[in-house]
N, C-alpha and C positions, 0 to 999 in steps of 0.2 A: 189654508194655503201653506203648504209645507216648504221649508227652505230647500229641501232636496228635489222639489218639483222641477223636472228637466226644462219645462217651458219657461218657468221663472228664471232659471239659471241662464237659459239662452237669451232671454230678454235683457237680463242684467249685463251679460257680456256684450250684447249688441249696443245697448245704450252707452256703456262705458267706452266702446270703440268710437261712437259718434262724438262723445265729449272729448275724447283724446284727439280726434281730428280737429275739433274746435280749438283746443289748446295749441296744436301745431299751427293752425291758421293765425292764432293770436300773435305768433312771433313774426308773421309776415304782414301784419297790419300796422302801418306806421302813420297813416293819415286818413282823412275822411274819404278820399277817393278809393283807398284800399278797402275801407270798411263797407262802403256803399256799393262799389262796382269792381272790387278786386284788382284795381289798377289796370283794367282792360287787358287782362292777361290770359283769358281762357282759350285753350286750344279747341279744335273741332269736336273731339270726343266729349270733353267736359261740357262744352257749350250745348251739344246735342242731348246728352243724357240728363244734364241738370235742367234744361228746358222741359224735357219730357217729364221728369220726376216732379218738378215744381208745378206742372200742369195737372198731372193725374193725382189728385188728392185722395182722401179716404173713400170718396164715392166710387173710385175705380174697383176697389175690392169689397165695398159694402153696398153703396147705393145702387150701382148699375147691375151687379149680379142679383141683388134683391128684386129689382124691377123686372129683369128677365125671368126670374124664378116665378114671380107672381103672374106675369102676363104673356110669357113666351117671346118669340122672335119679333113681335110687333114693337117691342121696346128698343130693338137694335138700330132703329133709324137714327137715334142720337149718336151712335158710334160712327155711322156713315157720315153724318154731318160734321162731326169733330175731325175725322180724317181729312175730309176735303178742306175744311177751314184751316186746319193746321198747315197743310201743304201750301195753300195760297198765302198764308202768313209768312212762311219761310221764303216763298218765291218772290213776293212783291215787297214785303216790309223789312225782313231781317237785314239784308245787306245795306239797303238804303238808309235804314234807321241808324245802323252802325256808323256810316260816314256823316249823315246829317247831324247827329249829336256831337260828333267831333268838330265839325265845321261851325256849329252854333254854340260857341262858348265852352266846348268840351263838356257838355251837359252831363250831369250824373244821375238826374231823375227826370221823369216825364214832365212834371211842372217846370223844372229848370229848362228842359228842351223847348217846351211851348213858349216860355218867356223869351228865350234867346231867338228862336226861329221867327217869332212874330214881333220882335222888338217891343215887348210890352213893358213900358217904363212905369206904368201905374201899379203894377204888381197884382192887378185884379185877376188876370189869367192864371197866374201862379197860385194865388190864394184859393180860387174856386176849384182848380184841378186838384190841389192838395186836400181840400175838404172832401171832394168826391172820393179820393183814395181812402181817406180815413173812415168815412161812413161805410162804404161798401166793403172795404177790407176788414173792418172790425166784424161785420157779419160773416165774411168768408172765414176769418180766423175762428169764429165761434163754431163753424161747421167742422173744422179740423179738430177742435177740442172735443166736440160731441163724438166724432168718429173714434178718437183716442179713448175717450171714456167708455164707449160701448165695448171696445176691444178689451180693456182692463177689467171691466165689469163682468163680461161673459167668460173671460179666460181664467180669472183668479177669484171670482165670486165676491169682488169688492162691492160696496155700495156705490151708487152712481156718483155721489158727492166726493167720495175718496178717489174713485177712478178718474174723475175730472181733473184733479190736481196731479195725480200720478202720471196721467197721459201727457199733460202739458209741461211738466217740470224739465224733462230731458231736453226737449226742443228749445225751451227758453234758455237753458244753460249754454248750449253750444252756439246758439245765435247771439246771445249776449256777449260771449267771450270772443268768438272768431269772426263775426260779421259775414260779409259776402263770400270770402274764400271758404270759410267753414261750411257755409250753406251749399256752395257749389261742389266742393269736394265730397261732402256727405251725400248730396243728391246723386252723384255718380255711383257711389256704393249702393245707395237705396234703389236706384233705377235697375241695377244689376240684380238685386234681390227680388224686386217686383217681377221682372220678366221670368226669372227662375220659378217663382211661385206660380205664375199664371200659365206657364207651359206645363209644369209638372202636375199640378192639381187636376186639371180636366182629364189628363191621360190616366191618372190613378182612379178617378171617378168612373171613367169608361170601363176600366178593368174590373172595378168592384161591382158594376151593374151588368157585366157579362158581355162586353164588347159593343161595337157600334150598332149592329142590327138590333140586339136585345134592348139597348138603351133607347133607341129611336122608337121601338115598338111600345116600350113602357111609357115614354112621353106621349105617344099618340093615344095610348089607352087612358092616360090621365085626362087628356083633353086634346082631340085632334087639331083644334084651332091653335095650339101652341106653335105649330109650324107656319101658320098663316101670318105673313108679314103685314097684312092689312087688317088683322083681327082687332075689332073694337076701335079702329082708327077712323079718322075722317081726313079730308084734305087738309083742314086747318091743323089737325093733330100731327100729321106727318110733316107739314111745313114747320110747325113749332119745334119738333125734334131736330129736323135738319138745321133749323135756325141757330142751334147751339154753336155751329161752326163759325158764325159771324163774330162770336165773342172773342176769338183769338186775337183779332186786330187791336183789342183794347186792354188786354190783361197786363198790368204793369210788371208782375213778377215773371212773366214769360218774356216780355219785351226787354227787361233788364238783362237777360242772357244775351240777346242780340247786341245790346249796347256794350257788353263786357267782352265780346269776342276779341281775340288778339289782332285780327285783321279781317277784311272782307273775303279774302281768299279762303278762310276757314269755313265760311258760311255754307258753301255748296256741299262740302263733305259732311258738315254737321247736319244739313238737311236730310241727306241720304240715311245717315245713322239714326237720326231722330224719328224719321217716318217709318223706318223698318221696325224700330223698337215699339213705336206707338201702335202699328198695325198688329204686331204679335201680342202686345198687352191687351188691346181691346178685343181681339179675337179670343184670347184666353179668358177674359172676363165674361164675355157672352157665353162661352162654352161652360164655364163654372156654373152660372145661373141656370142654363138650359139643361145640362146633365144632372144638376141637382134635383130637378123635377123627378127624373127617373129614380134617383137614389132614395129620396124621401118617400116616394110612392111605394117603393118596395120595402121600406123600413119605417113605417108610420110610428113605431114605438119610440123612435129617437127624433121625430120631427117636431116635437113640442116647442123647443126654443125658436125654430125657424117659423113655425106657425104664429108664434107670439110676435116676432119681429123678423120679417123676411130679409132685412139687411144683414142678418147674421149667417146667411147661407154659406159663405166662404169660411167663416170662423168654425162653424159646426162641422163642415166637411173635413177641414184640416185636423180637427180634434178627433174625429171618428175614424179616419182612414189611415192616419200616419202614426209611426212611432213618436212618442212624446218629444224626443229630441228634434226630429224632422218637423213635427208640428210647431215646435217653438220657432224654428227658422221661418216656416211659412207664415206664421202669425206675426213674426217680426216684419214681414213684407207689408202688412197693413200698417204697422207702426211706422215703417219706412215711408209709405205713401202719405200718411198723416204728417209726419215730421218734416218731410221734404217740402210740402206745400206750405204748411204752417210757418216754417222758418223763413221762407221767402216772403210771405205776407207780412210777418212781423218786421222783417228788415225793410220792406218797402214803406210801411207805415212809419217806422223809425226814421227812414231817409226823408220822407215828406216833412215830418215834424222838425228834424234837425236842419236839413239843407234849405227847405222852402219856408219855414217859419222862423226858427231860432236864429240861424245864420243871416238870413236875408233881412229880417225885420227887428230882431232884438240885439244881436251881438255880431255885427259885421266884422269886427276885429278879433273875433274869438280864435284862439290857437287851434291847431289841428288836434292836439291831444284833448283839449276841452270839447271839441265837436264830436270826437269819437266817444267820449264818456257820456255826453248828452245823448248821442245815438243809442248807447247801451241802456240808458235810463228810459228812453222812449220805448224800447223793446219791452221792458217790464211793464210800463204803463198800459200799452196797448194790449198786452197779454192778460193783464188783470181785468180790463174791461171786457175782453172777449170771453174770459172764464165766467164772468158774471152773466153775460148774455147766454152762455151755454148751459146755465144752471138748471133749466127746465128739462127734466128727463124725457119729456114727450117730443123733443126736437127730432126731426128726421134730417139726415145728412144731405140727401139730394135736394130737399126743399130749400135749405139754407144756401147751398151752393148755387142753385138756379137763379136765385134773386141777385146775389152778388155778381155772378157771371154776366147776367143781363145788364146790370148797372154799369159795369166797366165796358162791356161790349158796345153799348149804345152811347155812353158818354165820351169814351176815348177812342173807340174803334174807328169811326169815320174821320175823326180829327187826325189820328196817327196815319191812317192809310192815305188820306187825301194830301196831308202835309208832305209826304215823301214822294208823291207822284205829280203834284200840280203846283207849279210855281206861282199861280195866280191867287192862291189862298191868302186871306188877310187875317189880321189879329181879331177883328170883330167877327169874321166868319168862324174862327176857331172858338171864340167865346160863345157864340150862338150855338154852335154844334154841341159843346159840352153841356150847356144849360138845357137845350131842347132834348138831348138824348137822356140826361138824368131825370128830368121832370116827366118825360113820357113814360119811362120805366116805372117810376113811382106811381103815377096816375093810372097807368094801364093795369099794373098789378093790383091796385086798390079796387078798381071797378071791374076787373076781369072781363074786359071787352072781348066778345066773340070767342073766348077761350083760347085766343092766340097768345103764344109766348111773347112776353113784353119786349124782348130784345129786337124782334123784327120791326114793329112800328118805331121803336126807339132809334134803330140804326137808319131806317129810311128817312124819318123826319129830321134827324140830326144831319144827315148827308145833304138833304134839301136846304136846310138852314145854312149850312156852310157855303154851299154854292150860291144861293140867292144873296146872302149878306155880303159875301166876298165880291160878287159882281157889282154891288152898290158902291164899292170903293176900289182901291188898287194897292198892291203891295209896294213898299218902298224900293228904291233902286238897290239898296244894300241887301234886302231880303232876297231879291231876285238873283243878285250876284252870288250870294252864299249858296243858294239853292243850286244854281247852275254849276258852281265849282264842286259841290258835293256830288252832284249827279255825274259829272265828268270823272271825278275820282272813283266813283262806284263802277262805272263802265270800264275804266282802265285797269282796275284791280280785281274785279270779280272772277 
């Protein structure tokens, strides 16, 4: 690895820029609200792009293109499910959650919101939801660290162990220093870089393989079933891929962006920006994997790394087809995807430990400065645990993401969605929903029932548990009044 390597220089400049943004955010971080939620000051553009970037982790440029490269368009059902789920999340949850969190104790975290919304004096709801966040997000963080390690390993020839630490270090640095503002500002830059890479790369691959007609003929010659959306699928398989869309309702790192918007009025514009960005990115991702089939069929002599690990298809195409300086920028997009999601996840874990454990149960009188520094310490703690979990070089990014995504989607999705649209939901209903959703995901994953993605039974059973248990009691008058006031506020200002 030469110091004059253009890709290395590009990476260093990019990482330095992200850390510099973290230092700028440090100057705007005065209290725990600033560190956890940016003082609820995000405009529509930053809300939209940071929500998108925090959602689309390393799997966008590694896991999904690899799946398309291996199996063809039949793997694109997941993209369709995600687009529908994300749109419904923006439509039904985003604005309502923004006002509900403000009306319920100006909540900074999901556990904080649940405790205030359902008047949970016992602390049980807060503790269980914080534990769910810590368990599943540590797995999710590990997936980001694996993706970063794969990038550094294949780009610079590092050992997996060295790449593990190199990939995580920069993200930990700016999240530690700048908190939520640093994460949101860097996410906006990273979202821009990701869409640039995912529009440019498939165009260049098309040109390199002789245009649209030649590329499609090459893909068909490789295997005609690559074009078949139903290839190797079953009804259960398609439902499982579409079911990924259910996960959006329960992802704390995405929901935090809604909570941090400067007003409900910003949400509609943010939704349009975010969905446009998402559709272009997912379309580009599918195209990279699909056109990659044609390129590597025509050039089997350079297909070795992709044959060994199909999740490297984007990395190898960038290295083979572009000037080293441009390749450095494109590969930085993978780093951007990894860093944007990992930073959000680290911050949400830190928030849960600081706001929902330390401040609530250990140090109620802690100063704002103390809480911010405890939050920073928690970022380091969670990162170290995630690095330890990611140490196995046989880990696959998409596998780790799917488990964590299902965990949040089933445990929190129904609770969040129903809590913002139904005033009859009770504290016991919320508790039942979280427990049933989380337990169903773990059990279903363990026994692999019917081959169905565990988020679907988890979401259904959790929703039923919420409704049945809530009907066995009734919400307090205060809960109903706050819900109605927030709903009125939402309709007046949307």
